C-alpha positions in Angstrom: 108.4 106.2 96.5 106.5 106.2 99.7 103.2 107.7 98.4 102.6 105.0 95.8 103.4 102.2 98.3 101.2 103.7 101.0 98.4 104.3 98.5 98.5 100.6 97.5 98.5 99.4 101.1 95.8 101.8 102.4 93.4 101.3 99.5 93.4 97.5 100.1 92.4 98.1 103.7 89.5 100.4 103.1 85.8 99.7 102.3 85.8 102.8 100.1 89.2 102.7 98.3 88.1 105.4 95.8 88.0 107.9 98.7 91.6 107.4 99.7 93.9 110.4 98.9 97.5 110.4 99.9 100.0 113.2 99.2 103.3 114.4 100.5 104.4 117.9 101.5 108.0 118.9 102.2 108.9 121.9 104.3 112.2 122.7 106.1 113.6 119.3 105.2 110.7 117.4 106.8 108.2 115.4 104.8 104.5 115.2 105.9 102.5 112.4 104.4 98.8 113.1 104.5 96.3 110.2 104.3 92.7 111.1 103.8 90.0 108.4 103.9 86.2 108.3 104.1 84.8 109.0 107.5 83.5 105.4 107.8 87.1 104.1 107.2 89.0 106.1 109.7 88.9 103.3 112.2 90.3 100.9 109.6 93.3 103.1 109.0 94.0 103.4 112.7 93.3 99.8 113.5 92.7 98.0 116.8 94.8 99.7 119.5 96.5 101.7 116.7 98.2 98.7 115.2 97.6 99.6 111.5 98.7 103.1 112.1 101.9 101.9 113.9 102.6 99.5 111.0 102.3 102.4 108.5 104.6 104.5 110.6 107.1 101.7 110.7 107.1 101.4 106.9 107.7 105.1 106.6 110.6 105.1 109.1 112.2 102.1 107.3 111.9 103.6 103.8 112.1 107.4 104.3 115.2 109.2 103.3 114.4 112.2 105.5 112.4 112.9 108.7 108.8 112.2 107.9 105.5 112.6 109.8 102.2 110.8 109.1 99.0 112.8 109.2 95.6 111.0 109.1 92.5 113.1 107.9 89.0 112.1 107.3 86.7 113.3 104.5 83.7 115.2 105.7 
């Protein structure tokens, strides 16, 4: 449920939405959501003073059914 929602949100924020890749890994009861974006868009996913990143984390905390961490990667 989280991955499709985050994909929708993040793709609409990016200048290169086709480069967005979001997937989830679960290990030891903890989910890790990986967001990969184009190198030019890394600042957009973080936002001014980390505001966009904080908002994405808030969405995850509100909707997650288990402890979840958010990992941001950039494509090389």
